[in-house]
LOFIZA-362467 format. One record per residue: residue in one letter; y, x, z of N, C-alpha, C in turn. Coordinates in steps of 0.2 Angstrom, whole numbers, plus 5000, padded with zeros to 4 digits. Layout:
BEGIN
AYXZYXZYXZ/...
REM end
This chain:
BEGIN
M486549464986487249484988487549514983/S488149494981488649514976488949584978/T489049624973489449684974490149674972/V490549704977491249714975491449784973/F491949794969492149864968492949874967/I493149934968493849954967493850024963/A494250024958494350094954495050114954/F495050184955495650214956495750264950/Q496350284949496450344944496250404948/T496050454945495850514948496450554949/N496550564956497150604958497050624965/E497450674968497350694975497350634980/T497850594979497950534984497350494983/S497150474978496550434977495850464980/R495850534979495250564982495250554990/M495850554993495850545000495750475002/I495950424998495850354999495050334999/V494750364993494050354993493650384998/E493850445001493550475007493550425013/A494150395014494250355019493850285018/I493750265012493350205011492650225012/T492350275010491650295011491550305019/D492050335022491950345030491850275033/D492250225031492350155034491750105032/N491550125026491050075023490450125020/P489950135025489350175024488950155018/E488950095016488550075010488850075004/A489450105004489850104998489550164993/V489550154987489350204982489950224978/V490050294977490550314973490250344966/N490650314961490450334954491050374951/E491050434950491650474948491550484940/Q492150464937492150474929492750524928/P492850544922493350594921494050574923/A494250504922494950484923494950434929/M494350414931494450364937493850374942/V493850344948493350344952493250274955/K492650254954492450184956492050184962/V492250134967491850124973491550054973/D490850054973490549984973490249984981/A490249914983489949904989489649834989/P489049824993488749764993489149714998/G489349654995489649604999490449615001/T490549665004491249675006491449755007/L492049765006492349835006493049825010/T493149865014493749865018494149935018/V494749935016495150005017495549995023/H495450045027495850035033496450085033/R497050065034497650105034497650165038/A497350155044497350215049496850265047/T496350255044495850305041496250335035/V496550305031496850335025497450385028/E497750365032498250405035497950465038/D497450455042497050515044496850565039/K496650545033496450585028497050615024/L497550575023498150605020498650645024/G498550635031498950675035499750655035/R499850585034500450555033500450485034/S500950455035500950375035500850345028/F500550285028500250265022500350185022/D500750155017500850085017500250065012/L499850015014499249995010499549965003/Q500149945002500349924995500349984991/E500350044993500350114989499650114985/L499150074987498550074984498650054977/H499150004975499249974969499450034964/V499850084967500050134962499450174959/H498950184962498350224960497750174958/L497850114958497250064957497250054949/I496650054947496450034940496249964939/T495749944943495449874943495049864950/L494949804951494549784957494149724955/S493649704960493249644959493049624966/G493249554967493149524973493749484975/H493649444980494249414983494649464988/I495249454987495749504991495949464998/D495949505003496249485009496549545012/E497249545012497649605015498149585020/S498249645024498649635029499049705030/D499449715034499749785035499249845037/D498749825040498249865042497549875038/E497449825034496749825031496849785024/F496449815019496349785012495649775011/T495449715011494749695010494549655004/L494049675001493749644995493149614997/S492949554996492349514997492149464992/W491549434993491349374989491149324995/N491449264994491249214998490549194997/A490149175002489449155001489349084999/N489849044997489848974995489448964988/
REM end
């Protein structure tokens, strides 16, 4: 199974996003660096808007991820409620 990843700038909002990701993706592994935080997951990783909102204590548009994003790996599927990275098994 291939690994997907997403990396964010290190800041307070990103810390909450990463907490939300790890809550919703128990197999995700967080790798913290001085200026970034990278989250790896086997096969698929999903960011749920509702979980991020719970962590931040405010409304959150998933497009805001792009403000904090450094890089990612995987096929992107996004809606107003979820941002998913995955690899097709083809």
